[in-house]
FIKOLZA-1660 file (N, C-alpha, C; in steps of 0.1 Angstrom, whole numbers, plus 5000, padded with zeros to 4 digits):
% residues 107
   i   px   py   pz ch aa at
   1 4857 4911 5125  A  X  N
   1 4864 4921 5126  A  X CA
   1 4875 4918 5114  A  X  C
   2 4878 4929 5109  A  X  N
   2 4888 4931 5093  A  X CA
   2 4903 4932 5100  A  X  C
   3 4909 4920 5092  A  X  N
   3 4924 4919 5095  A  X CA
   3 4931 4929 5090  A  X  C
   4 4942 4936 5096  A  X  N
   4 4949 4947 5089  A  X CA
   4 4955 4945 5078  A  X  C
   5 4962 4950 5069  A  X  N
   5 4970 4949 5058  A  X CA
   5 4982 4944 5063  A  X  C
   6 4989 4936 5053  A  X  N
   6 5000 4930 5058  A  X CA
   6 5011 4935 5048  A  X  C
   7 5021 4939 5055  A  X  N
   7 5034 4945 5047  A  X CA
   7 5045 4931 5045  A  X  C
   8 5053 4927 5035  A  X  N
   8 5062 4918 5033  A  X CA
   8 5076 4924 5040  A  X  C
   9 5080 4917 5040  A  X  N
   9 5100 4917 5045  A  X CA
   9 5101 4925 5033  A  X  C
  10 5099 4922 5018  A  X  N
  10 5106 4925 5006  A  X CA
  10 5100 4942 5006  A  X  C
  11 5092 4946 5009  A  X  N
  11 5087 4959 5006  A  X CA
  11 5091 4965 5019  A  X  C
  12 5091 4962 5034  A  X  N
  12 5102 4971 5041  A  X CA
  12 5116 4970 5037  A  X  C
  13 5124 4962 5030  A  X  N
  13 5135 4959 5029  A  X CA
  13 5139 4970 5017  A  X  C
  14 5128 4975 5007  A  X  N
  14 5131 4984 4994  A  X CA
  14 5125 4998 5004  A  X  C
  15 5118 4999 5012  A  X  N
  15 5119 5012 5019  A  X CA
  15 5131 5016 5022  A  X  C
  16 5136 5006 5032  A  X  N
  16 5149 5010 5039  A  X CA
  16 5160 5013 5024  A  X  C
  17 5159 5002 5015  A  X  N
  17 5169 5007 5005  A  X CA
  17 5169 5021 4998  A  X  C
  18 5157 5028 4998  A  X  N
  18 5158 5041 4996  A  X CA
  18 5153 5051 5001  A  X  C
  19 5155 5046 5014  A  X  N
  19 5161 5056 5026  A  X CA
  19 5143 5061 5030  A  X  C
  20 5135 5056 5028  A  X  N
  20 5122 5063 5030  A  X CA
  20 5118 5070 5044  A  X  C
  21 5124 5064 5055  A  X  N
  21 5125 5065 5066  A  X CA
  21 5132 5077 5072  A  X  C
  22 5142 5079 5065  A  X  N
  22 5155 5089 5069  A  X CA
  22 5148 5106 5072  A  X  C
  23 5140 5108 5065  A  X  N
  23 5135 5118 5068  A  X CA
  23 5118 5123 5076  A  X  C
  24 5115 5107 5081  A  X  N
  24 5104 5108 5093  A  X CA
  24 5094 5105 5082  A  X  C
  25 5095 5103 5065  A  X  N
  25 5084 5098 5056  A  X CA
  25 5080 5084 5061  A  X  C
  26 5066 5079 5058  A  X  N
  26 5062 5068 5053  A  X CA
  26 5057 5065 5043  A  X  C
  27 5054 5049 5037  A  X  N
  27 5047 5046 5023  A  X CA
  27 5033 5045 5029  A  X  C
  28 5024 5058 5021  A  X  N
  28 5011 5059 5022  A  X CA
  28 5003 5049 5014  A  X  C
  29 4998 5041 5017  A  X  N
  29 4993 5036 5006  A  X CA
  29 4974 5037 5011  A  X  C
  30 4966 5040 5001  A  X  N
  30 4955 5051 5005  A  X CA
  30 4944 5042 4991  A  X  C
  31 4931 5043 4992  A  X  N
  31 4921 5040 4981  A  X CA
  31 4914 5055 4979  A  X  C
  32 4913 5055 4965  A  X  N
  32 4905 5067 4963  A  X CA
  32 4895 5061 4951  A  X  C
  33 4884 5070 4949  A  X  N
  33 4876 5069 4935  A  X CA
  33 4881 5071 4926  A  X  C
  34 4876 5063 4914  A  X  N
  34 4886 5068 4902  A  X CA
  34 4891 5056 4896  A  X  C
  35 4896 5056 4887  A  X  N
  35 4900 5044 4877  A  X CA
  35 4896 5040 4872  A  X  C
  36 4896 5032 4861  A  X  N
  36 4892 5022 4854  A  X CA
  36 4881 5011 4858  A  X  C
  37 4885 5007 4870  A  X  N
  37 4875 4999 4876  A  X CA
  37 4867 5004 4887  A  X  C
  38 4867 5015 4890  A  X  N
  38 4861 5023 4904  A  X CA
  38 4867 5028 4915  A  X  C
  39 4883 5020 4917  A  X  N
  39 4885 5026 4927  A  X CA
  39 4903 5025 4924  A  X  C
  40 4911 5032 4926  A  X  N
  40 4926 5030 4926  A  X CA
  40 4933 5035 4936  A  X  C
  41 4943 5027 4936  A  X  N
  41 4952 5028 4948  A  X CA
  41 4967 5041 4948  A  X  C
  42 4966 5047 4958  A  X  N
  42 4975 5059 4958  A  X CA
  42 4988 5051 4965  A  X  C
  43 5000 5054 4963  A  X  N
  43 5008 5047 4970  A  X CA
  43 5020 5063 4969  A  X  C
  44 5023 5067 4978  A  X  N
  44 5031 5078 4978  A  X CA
  44 5039 5080 4994  A  X  C
  45 5052 5085 4993  A  X  N
  45 5056 5088 5006  A  X CA
  45 5050 5101 5013  A  X  C
  46 5048 5098 5026  A  X  N
  46 5039 5110 5033  A  X CA
  46 5049 5109 5047  A  X  C
  47 5036 5123 5054  A  X  N
  47 5037 5123 5064  A  X CA
  47 5029 5112 5071  A  X  C
  48 5031 5110 5084  A  X  N
  48 5022 5099 5095  A  X CA
  48 5011 5109 5099  A  X  C
  49 4997 5108 5099  A  X  N
  49 4988 5114 5102  A  X CA
  49 4985 5108 5115  A  X  C
  50 4974 5114 5125  A  X  N
  50 4972 5107 5136  A  X CA
  50 4962 5097 5138  A  X  C
  51 4956 5097 5124  A  X  N
  51 4943 5087 5128  A  X CA
  51 4949 5075 5115  A  X  C
  52 4962 5074 5114  A  X  N
  52 4967 5062 5103  A  X CA
  52 4970 5053 5111  A  X  C
  53 4966 5038 5106  A  X  N
  53 4971 5027 5109  A  X CA
  53 4986 5027 5103  A  X  C
  54 4996 5023 5114  A  X  N
  54 5008 5025 5108  A  X CA
  54 5013 5012 5114  A  X  C
  55 5021 5002 5104  A  X  N
  55 5027 4989 5100  A  X CA
  55 5042 4992 5102  A  X  C
  56 5049 4988 5109  A  X  N
  56 5064 4990 5108  A  X CA
  56 5071 4974 5112  A  X  C
  57 5084 4980 5101  A  X  N
  57 5093 4966 5098  A  X CA
  57 5107 4973 5096  A  X  C
  58 5116 4966 5095  A  X  N
  58 5128 4971 5090  A  X CA
  58 5130 4986 5095  A  X  C
  59 5126 4992 5104  A  X  N
  59 5131 5006 5108  A  X CA
  59 5121 5014 5096  A  X  C
  60 5112 5008 5092  A  X  N
  60 5106 5018 5083  A  X CA
  60 5089 5019 5085  A  X  C
  61 5083 5027 5080  A  X  N
  61 5068 5027 5083  A  X CA
  61 5061 5028 5068  A  X  C
  62 5047 5016 5071  A  X  N
  62 5037 5020 5063  A  X CA
  62 5023 5025 5071  A  X  C
  63 5016 5034 5061  A  X  N
  63 5006 5039 5067  A  X CA
  63 4994 5039 5057  A  X  C
  64 4982 5038 5064  A  X  N
  64 4970 5035 5061  A  X CA
  64 4961 5042 5065  A  X  C
  65 4951 5054 5061  A  X  N
  65 4942 5062 5066  A  X CA
  65 4933 5053 5068  A  X  C
  66 4922 5058 5079  A  X  N
  66 4909 5053 5085  A  X CA
  66 4898 5052 5072  A  X  C
  67 4902 5061 5063  A  X  N
  67 4890 5057 5057  A  X CA
  67 4892 5045 5045  A  X  C
  68 4908 5045 5040  A  X  N
  68 4908 5033 5033  A  X CA
  68 4912 5021 5037  A  X  C
  69 4913 5021 5051  A  X  N
  69 4913 5007 5058  A  X CA
  69 4904 4995 5056  A  X  C
  70 4890 4998 5055  A  X  N
  70 4881 4990 5054  A  X CA
  70 4886 4982 5040  A  X  C
  71 4890 4994 5028  A  X  N
  71 4891 4985 5014  A  X CA
  71 4902 4975 5014  A  X  C
  72 4913 4979 5022  A  X  N
  72 4924 4971 5026  A  X CA
  72 4923 4959 5036  A  X  C
  73 4916 4953 5042  A  X  N
  73 4913 4946 5051  A  X CA
  73 4917 4935 5046  A  X  C
  74 4928 4929 5050  A  X  N
  74 4934 4914 5047  A  X CA
  74 4945 4918 5035  A  X  C
  75 4944 4930 5030  A  X  N
  75 4955 4931 5014  A  X CA
  75 4971 4926 5021  A  X  C
  76 4977 4925 5011  A  X  N
  76 4992 4924 5011  A  X CA
  76 4998 4934 5004  A  X  C
  77 5008 4941 5008  A  X  N
  77 5012 4954 5002  A  X CA
  77 5030 4943 5002  A  X  C
  78 5034 4946 4989  A  X  N
  78 5044 4940 4984  A  X CA
  78 5052 4948 4975  A  X  C
  79 5065 4944 4974  A  X  N
  79 5073 4952 4961  A  X CA
  79 5078 4937 4952  A  X  C
  80 5077 4942 4939  A  X  N
  80 5082 4935 4929  A  X CA
  80 5092 4940 4918  A  X  C
  81 5097 4932 4914  A  X  N
  81 5108 4937 4902  A  X CA
  81 5106 4929 4889  A  X  C
  82 5100 4933 4882  A  X  N
  82 5098 4924 4868  A  X CA
  82 5105 4931 4856  A  X  C
  83 5102 4927 4843  A  X  N
  83 5107 4931 4831  A  X CA
  83 5101 4944 4827  A  X  C
  84 5087 4948 4831  A  X  N
  84 5081 4959 4830  A  X CA
  84 5086 4970 4841  A  X  C
  85 5091 4967 4852  A  X  N
  85 5097 4979 4861  A  X CA
  85 5095 4970 4875  A  X  C
  86 5099 4982 4884  A  X  N
  86 5098 4977 4899  A  X CA
  86 5086 4986 4907  A  X  C
  87 5079 4980 4915  A  X  N
  87 5069 4987 4918  A  X CA
  87 5065 4978 4933  A  X  C
  88 5055 4988 4943  A  X  N
  88 5051 4984 4954  A  X CA
  88 5036 4976 4945  A  X  C
  89 5030 4967 4949  A  X  N
  89 5018 4962 4944  A  X CA
  89 5011 4958 4959  A  X  C
  90 4997 4956 4956  A  X  N
  90 4988 4952 4966  A  X CA
  90 4978 4941 4959  A  X  C
  91 4978 4932 4969  A  X  N
  91 4973 4917 4966  A  X CA
  91 4960 4919 4975  A  X  C
  92 4949 4923 4972  A  X  N
  92 4936 4926 4977  A  X CA
  92 4928 4918 4975  A  X  C
  93 4926 4910 4988  A  X  N
  93 4914 4898 4990  A  X CA
  93 4897 4901 4985  A  X  C
  94 4895 4915 4988  A  X  N
  94 4884 4923 4988  A  X CA
  94 4883 4926 4971  A  X  C
  95 4891 4928 4963  A  X  N
  95 4888 4932 4950  A  X CA
  95 4883 4923 4939  A  X  C
  96 4871 4926 4938  A  X  N
  96 4866 4913 4926  A  X CA
  96 4869 4913 4911  A  X  C
  97 4873 4922 4909  A  X  N
  97 4884 4925 4898  A  X CA
  97 4892 4937 4896  A  X  C
  98 4903 4935 4884  A  X  N
  98 4914 4948 4885  A  X CA
  98 4916 4949 4872  A  X  C
  99 4918 4959 4869  A  X  N
  99 4925 4964 4858  A  X CA
  99 4938 4959 4854  A  X  C
 100 4945 4958 4842  A  X  N
 100 4958 4952 4837  A  X CA
 100 4969 4957 4845  A  X  C
 101 4968 4972 4847  A  X  N
 101 4980 4978 4854  A  X CA
 101 4982 4977 4868  A  X  C
 102 4969 4972 4872  A  X  N
 102 4973 4967 4890  A  X CA
 102 4970 4977 4898  A  X  C
 103 4967 4988 4892  A  X  N
 103 4965 4999 4901  A  X CA
 103 4948 5006 4903  A  X  C
 104 4942 4997 4896  A  X  N
 104 4926 5001 4899  A  X CA
 104 4919 4987 4897  A  X  C
 105 4906 4987 4909  A  X  N
 105 4900 4976 4911  A  X CA
 105 4882 4978 4914  A  X  C
 106 4877 4971 4914  A  X  N
 106 4865 4972 4918  A  X CA
 106 4858 4959 4930  A  X  C
 107 4849 4966 4937  A  X  N
 107 4845 4955 4949  A  X CA
 107 4834 4952 4947  A  X  C
% end
């Protein structure tokens, strides 16, 4: 059985700071074909769909669609602030390699 993705408290706190849930939106994390390594992450605010896995914390929601779920099994969704900027990041144990920007990976 695949473990669902994990969302860190820091990621939920950032969603609360930006008021993501105020209009009923959730942070959608999806996997699409493309990018320099074969697959890429899509991270955006979106409506919750019927077949989404919904992860909740701090009054906020992170959703993953059923097609992306196997690619994100056991992954950690976090928020980081670095010199190059602040962003949501995904630590994915299923990725065999990734590009420098961290949004593209291969399996």
